[in-house]
C-alpha positions as CSV (number, residue, x, y, z in Angstrom):
1,M,1.4,1.6,19.5
2,L,4.6,-0.3,18.5
3,Q,2.9,-1.5,15.3
4,V,1.8,2.1,14.4
5,M,5.3,3.4,15.0
6,A,6.9,0.6,12.9
7,A,4.5,1.3,10.1
8,F,5.2,5.1,10.3
9,A,9.0,4.4,10.3
10,S,8.8,2.2,7.2
11,Y,8.4,5.3,5.1
12,L,11.7,6.8,6.3
13,D,14.4,7.8,3.8
14,V,17.1,5.6,5.3
15,P,20.7,7.0,4.7
16,E,22.7,4.6,2.5
17,E,25.5,4.7,5.1
18,H,23.2,3.3,7.8
19,L,22.1,0.5,5.5
20,Q,25.7,-0.5,4.7
21,E,26.6,-0.5,8.4
22,H,23.5,-2.6,9.2
23,R,22.3,0.1,11.6
24,A,18.8,0.3,10.0
25,S,16.5,-1.9,7.9
26,P,15.6,-0.9,4.4
27,S,12.3,1.0,4.1
28,F,9.8,0.9,1.2
29,Q,12.0,3.3,-0.7
30,H,14.6,0.5,-1.1
31,A,12.0,-2.2,-1.9
32,G,11.8,-1.4,-5.6
33,D,9.7,0.7,-8.0
34,G,6.0,0.8,-7.7
35,T,5.9,-0.6,-4.1
36,R,6.0,2.7,-2.2
37,Q,2.9,4.8,-2.1
38,D,3.0,8.5,-1.7
39,T,1.6,8.5,1.9
40,V,4.2,9.5,4.4
41,Q,7.6,10.9,3.6
42,I,10.3,11.3,6.2
43,H,13.5,12.8,4.6
44,S,17.1,12.5,5.7
45,G,20.3,14.3,4.9
46,K,23.5,15.7,6.3
47,E,22.4,19.4,6.0
48,K,19.9,20.9,8.4
49,P,16.6,21.4,6.6
50,D,15.3,24.9,6.0
51,R,11.6,24.2,5.9
52,A,10.9,21.5,8.4
53,F,7.7,20.9,10.3
54,A,9.7,18.6,12.7
55,A,13.4,17.7,12.6
56,V,15.7,15.5,14.6
57,Y,19.5,15.3,14.4
58,Y,20.7,11.7,15.0
59,R,24.0,10.1,14.2
60,D,25.3,12.8,12.0
61,Y,22.1,13.0,9.9
62,W,19.0,15.2,10.0
63,F,15.6,13.5,9.7
64,W,12.6,15.7,9.0
65,I,9.1,16.2,7.7
66,D,8.8,19.0,5.2
67,D,6.5,21.8,6.3
68,S,4.6,21.8,3.0
69,D,3.8,18.0,3.2
70,L,0.3,18.2,4.6
71,R,-0.4,14.4,4.4
72,T,2.7,13.5,6.5
73,K,2.1,16.3,9.0
74,R,-1.5,15.0,9.5
75,A,-0.1,11.5,10.0
76,L,2.4,12.6,12.5
77,T,-0.2,14.6,14.4
78,A,-2.4,11.5,14.5
79,V,0.4,9.4,15.9
80,M,1.1,12.0,18.6
81,F,-2.6,12.1,19.4
82,F,-2.6,8.3,19.8
83,F,0.4,8.6,22.2
84,T,-1.6,11.2,24.2
85,L,-4.6,8.8,24.5
86,A,-2.3,5.9,25.5
87,D,-0.6,7.9,28.2
88,T,-2.5,6.9,31.4
89,G,-0.2,9.0,33.6
90,T,0.5,8.1,37.2
91,N,-1.8,7.5,40.1
92,E,-0.2,10.0,42.4
93,K,-2.3,11.5,45.1
94,L,-2.9,15.2,44.8
95,P,-2.4,17.4,47.9
96,L,-5.5,17.5,50.1
97,I,-6.4,21.0,51.3
98,T,-8.9,21.3,54.2
99,I,-10.7,24.5,54.8
100,P,-12.1,25.1,58.2
101,A,-15.8,25.9,58.3
102,Q,-17.5,28.0,61.0
């Protein structure tokens, strides 16, 4: 799961301020021309997005997936599904109800 999350995060539009302060690693966007494929796009900016499928406010920046980006929405849904499959839950005992029989 960690490897899937790292791969997903590598397509993040990292704010320049975060790169300069060494708070984040460069993504494929900063790797040079021709190396980034149009697969997953996670945008960032100071203003709250108008048309976001999912958005998170973190350290004075908004990070979001555009609502019209079907490919990225599908990828995020798959990652969330994998998390659901990986969640084993707890082994708590459910209450036992006994019903008297005549």
